[in-house]
C-alpha positions, 0 to 999 in steps of 0.5 A, spaced: 500 500 500 502 506 497 503 511 503 504 519 502 503 525 506 496 526 509 491 522 513 483 520 512 480 527 512 473 528 517 467 533 516 467 540 515 460 544 516 459 550 511 454 554 514 449 558 509 449 564 514 457 565 512 455 567 505 454 575 506 461 575 509 463 571 503 460 576 498 462 582 501 470 580 502 472 578 495 480 576 494 485 580 492 488 578 486 492 580 479 487 581 473 492 577 469 490 570 472 484 568 476 484 570 484 490 570 488 487 568 495 492 572 499 487 574 504 485 566 505 490 563 511 492 556 509 492 551 514 498 547 516 498 540 513 500 535 518 497 528 517 498 522 513 493 520 507 493 512 506 491 511 499 487 505 497 490 498 495 491 498 487 485 495 484 480 496 478 478 503 477 483 506 481 489 510 478 495 512 481 498 518 478 505 521 479 506 526 473 501 530 469 502 526 463 499 520 467 493 524 468 493 526 461 493 519 459 487 516 464 482 513 460 476 513 465 471 511 460 473 504 460 471 504 467 463 503 468 463 505 476 466 511 480 473 512 478 478 513 484 484 518 482 490 518 487 495 524 486 501 521 489 507 526 487 507 534 486 508 536 479 506 543 475 500 543 471 501 546 465 493 546 463 487 544 466 485 537 466 477 536 466 474 530 469 467 529 467 463 525 472 463 523 479 469 521 482 473 519 488 480 524 489 485 522 493 490 528 493 496 525 497 502 530 494 505 534 499 502 541 497 498 545 492 502 549 487 499 556 485 499 555 478 492 557 476 491 550 472 489 544 475 484 539 476 477 541 474 471 536 476 465 538 471 459 534 470 452 535 470 451 528 472 448 527 479 452 523 484 457 524 489 464 527 489 469 525 495 475 528 496 481 525 501 486 530 502 489 534 508 492 539 502 487 544 504 490 549 499 487 545 493 481 550 493 485 556 495 490 556 490 485 554 485 488 547 483 482 544 484 475 547 481 468 543 482 463 545 477 458 539 479 451 542 481 448 536 481 453 532 486 454 532 493 461 534 495 464 531 501 471 532 503 474 527 508 479 530 513 481 533 519 484 539 515 479 543 511 479 548 506 476 555 508 469 557 507 471 562 502 475 558 498 469 553 497 464 558 495 469 561 490 471 554 487 466 549 488 459 549 485 455 543 488 449 541 491 452 541 497 459 541 501 459 536 507 452 535 507 451 543 508 448 547 502 453 552 499 453 560 499 449 564 494 454 563 489 454 558 484 447 554 482 444 549 478 443 553 472 446 551 465 447 558 463 455 559 463 458 566 462 463 564 457 466 571 455 466 579 457 468 584 453 468 592 455 465 596 450 470 601 446 476 597 449 480 591 446 485 589 451 480 587 457 482 580 459 477 575 462 478 569 466 473 564 470 475 559 475 469 556 479 464 561 481 469 567 480 470 571 474 476 576 474 475 581 469 482 585 467 481 592 464 486 596 460 491 601 463 488 606 458 481 606 461 481 613 465 477 614 471 470 616 468 471 610 463 472 605 469 466 608 473 461 607 467 463 601 463 459 598 458 460 590 459 458 585 453 456 579 457 456 572 453 453 566 456 452 560 451 452 564 445 447 569 448 449 576 449 447 581 454 449 588 455 450 592 462 453 598 465 458 597 471 462 601 476 469 597 475 472 600 481 467 595 485 466 588 485 459 585 483 455 579 483 452 577 476 447 572 475 445 568 469 439 564 467 438 559 463 432 557 458 429 553 464 429 558 469 435 556 473 440 561 475 447 561 476 451 566 480 458 569 479 462 573 483 465 579 478 472 582 480 474 587 476 481 589 476 486 594 473 491 590 468 498 592 471 502 588 465 507 586 470 509 593 472 508 597 478 502 602 478 503 609 481 497 613 482 498 621 483 492 625 484 493 633 486 489 637 490 482 638 486 486 635 480 490 642 480 494 642 473 502 641 474 504 648 470 511 649 473 518 647 474 519 651 480 512 651 484 510 645 487 503 642 487 500 638 493 497 632 492 498 624 494 502 618 491 498 611 491 502 605 490 499 598 492 494 601 496 499 605 500 497 613 500 503 618 501 502 625 502 507 629 497 508 635 492 509 635 485 512 639 480 515 639 473 522 637 471 527 637 465 529 641 459 527 639 453 522 634 456 519 639 459 519 645 454 518 641 448 514 634 449 507 633 451 509 627 456 512 631 461 517 629 467 516 630 474 519 631 481 516 628 487 517 630 494 514 626 499 512 629 506 516 624 509 522 620 507 520 613 505 523 607 502 519 606 495 521 599 491 526 597 496 530 603 495 534 607 500 529 612 504 528 619 502 523 624 500 525 626 493 524 622 487 524 623 479 519 621 474 522 621 467 517 620 461 522 618 456 518 621 450 523 621 445 526 614 447 521 609 443 524 603 446 523 606 453 529 602 456 535 607 455 535 610 461 534 603 465 539 600 461 544 605 461 544 606 469 545 598 469 551 599 465 553 604 470 552 601 476 556 595 474 562 600 474 563 601 482 568 607 481 562 611 480 560 610 487 553 612 486 548 610 481 541 611 481 536 606 480 531 606 475 524 602 476 519 602 470 512 604 472 505 605 469 503 612 471 496 615 472 495 622 473 489 625 476 485 619 474 488 619 467 493 614 464 500 617 462 504 611 460 510 608 462 515 612 466 522 610 470 522 612 477 528 613 480 532 616 486 534 624 485 541 626 484 542 629 491 546 629 497 544 625 503 544 618 506 544 612 500 545 617 495 551 622 495 554 622 502 559 628 503 562 626 509 563 619 507 571 619 506 574 614 502 580 610 506 586 614 502 589 621 504 584 626 503 585 632 498 586 639 502 585 644 497 582 651 499 580 653 505 573 650 506 575 643 503 567 642 503 563 637 499 559 639 493 555 637 487 555 641 481 551 640 474 553 643 468 546 644 465 546 648 458 539 651 456 536 650 448 533 657 449 539 660 452 535 662 458 536 661 466 531 656 467 534 654 474 533 661 476 540 660 480 547 664 479 552 660 475 559 660 473 563 659 466 570 656 466 575 657 460 572 650 457 566 649 460 559 653 461 554 654 465 556 650 472 551 650 477 552 649 484 547 644 486 549 642 493 550 645 498 544 650 496 548 656 493 543 659 489 547 666 489 554 667 487 556 671 493 556 665 498 562 661 501 560 655 498 559 657 491 566 661 491 569 655 494 566 650 488 568 655 483 575 656 485 576 649 486 573 647 479 578 653 476 584 651 479 582 643 477 581 646 470 588 650 470 592 643 472 588 639 467 590 644 461 597 645 463 598 637 465 601 639 472 598 636 478 591 634 476 591 628 479 591 632 486 584 634 484 580 629 481 578 622 483 581 618 477 577 611 478 571 615 477 573 619 471 575 613 468 569 609 469 564 615 467 568 616 460 567 608 459 560 609 461 559 615 457 562 612 451 559 605 451 552 609 451 554 615 446 551 619 451 553 626 448 548 630 451 551 629 458 558 630 456 559 637 458 553 639 455 547 638 460 545 633 466 552 632 467 554 632 474 560 632 478 561 631 486 566 631 492 566 629 499 569 633 505 576 633 504 576 629 498 577 629 490 572 631 485 569 625 482 565 625 475 558 623 476 553 620 477 551 619 470 544 621 468 539 623 462 540 617 457 533 618 453 537 621 447 543 616 448 545 609 444 544 612 437 538 617 438 540 624 437 541 628 430 547 631 433 551 625 434 557 623 429 554 620 423 557 613 423 559 613 431 566 612 429 569 617 435 569 619 442 562 623 444 566 626 449 572 629 445 570 629 438 563 631 437 561 637 433 555 638 437 554 646 439 559 648 444 562 642 447 568 640 442 573 642 447 572 640 454 577 637 460 576 630 457 580 633 450 586 634 455 586 628 459 585 623 453 592 626 451 596 624 457 599 617 458 596 616 466 589 617 464 590 613 457 593 607 461 588 607 466 582 607 461 585 601 457 586 597 464 579 598 466 576 597 459 579 590 459 578 589 466 570 590 465 569 590 458 566 582 458 562 584 464 559 591 461 557 587 454 553 582 458 550 587 463 548 591 457 545 586 453 541 582 459 539 589 461 536 590 454 532 583 454 530 584 461 527 591 461 524 590 454 521 583 456 518 587 462 515 592 458 511 587 453 504 589 455 505 596 458 509 599 452 502 597 447 498 601 452 503 607 452 503 607 445 496 607 445 496 614 449 502 617 445 501 614 438 508 617 436 512 610 433 512 613 426 513 620 428 520 624 428 520 626 435 525 632 437 532 631 435 531 623 435 535 620 430 532 613 429 528 613 423 521 612 424 519 609 418 525 604 418 524 602 426 516 603 426 515 597 431 517 597 438 521 590 437 525 594 432 526 600 436 529 595 442 533 591 436 536 598 434 538 599 442 541 592 442 545 592 435 548 599 437 551 596 443 554 591 440 557 595 434 559 600 439 562 595 443 566 593 438 569 600 436 571 601 443 575 595 444 579 596 437 580 603 439 582 603 446 586 597 445 590 601 439 591 608 440 586 614 442 
């Protein structure tokens, strides 16, 4: 006699009085699949089940293939099926007659596929198992309105799970809840009028209706549903922000009742909802608007304003800066109040920023690289598309810690010798959008002191940062003592990351950052702003056979500090050594990142480009030909091909001559 985990099971009382509670407290689940019963506790499986002796009409099953191959029609009586091993269900397996089921496997896997006992015959269905999660996980579903179901065990499924997944005449001698019924009319599909991307799934008595991201609040609250039942159609308006019971009647007047659970499709990405007070518009990069941010049901009071240069001034899909009322750890990132949402409007692959920051993060000489998380964004109830959510570049724990000195001897230049963060940020129209004082050096223009806060040039912090940069520039030009001013490792890693991605815009033109700790040397980075990188800017070198940091012909950045450093053996030798140390890892990281991020956007990108129908349009200074690269897949392949081609060029040039 075969013995597996669990022992013969005892009575379970399921009272009809619990039905209202069941209907009013539905499970929380993902709309991509049927219900995820995260609010149903799963009992511990502690007993043993003794399976029957082998005999005619008794089948022992240890694989899905064996289950699929059962010939139950060859047996006239009530068949007995004994599941003796754990295995994954790749599809539903229908048993169309009363049956005795022994489930002796140790657990029930949450595959949303499994065994469906579905019959209109009368009789009895017996279940022997201590795996109470058979119902909770949706591994077992019973649709047998003429059959009495008995579950014989001292470890029982919860009432809620039985009501969701068991439609039967009775369960352990008790009448079931108001869900289910004897009616032969079955809901076979539900469509949302005006929207093609909704999803429909049915398990037991639970219908999960996924509605697409592009549905705004008004659409969701008054959605016309086309309900199909056995070839017949009915239309009714529902508020998809609420759960509903749905009753259908067959030709004999018999009914069946379902629990309808509408949920927004997330397509595998987090959904962020921002609501400003009174739905006030966000019109400025300088003035915050108060509101709230909601992620997975958690509400964070916050303020929001615009951000960016060309992305704010020229693109309809805006980027934003968020300031929470208090520091929070979002998506596992270090706790902070300040965050950034980037629209990536000019990047039709939607992944350039995320991929570039993965590349930079693999270069530990950069010390800090922000993390970019792709999200689906709603603003005041309207879907805005796919954004990247990221740490803001600023001084603070978990970001740029000015007081966290390295082990080597600190730099002692100047009187204050303080930490600071500077940004080089030119504007297209020549105006000072930051409304802050800045200074120019001989080779680099518009240098802003971001940290410590130095909006005006007469502060000691501003003066110190300016003196340091001008002295550093002089040392670089004269090739005399520049190593005392710059952190060589970070400058080398920044050069490699910038060149591999061909991020010309951040090469001393805009969104170019440098920082130093108290008593430390000036470090390049953190890196930022890659939506126009990876071959996506009209100002790029035609064939990309050159260095974007030193050989670009785009506006004023033709001569900068890197043009001098790249002539010096100390810098060249450091670049060559570092490239050969990291190049294989860099290429693998870049290509894996492209695959991972583009795969995660498979569903969301379609929703994004329904809102922003730009795939075949020329956007801003974008270089990628929209007529040739007219699909998302082609846009991603362009990035992949660019990385491979650029890698080969850099490997050849760095290892030969600069």
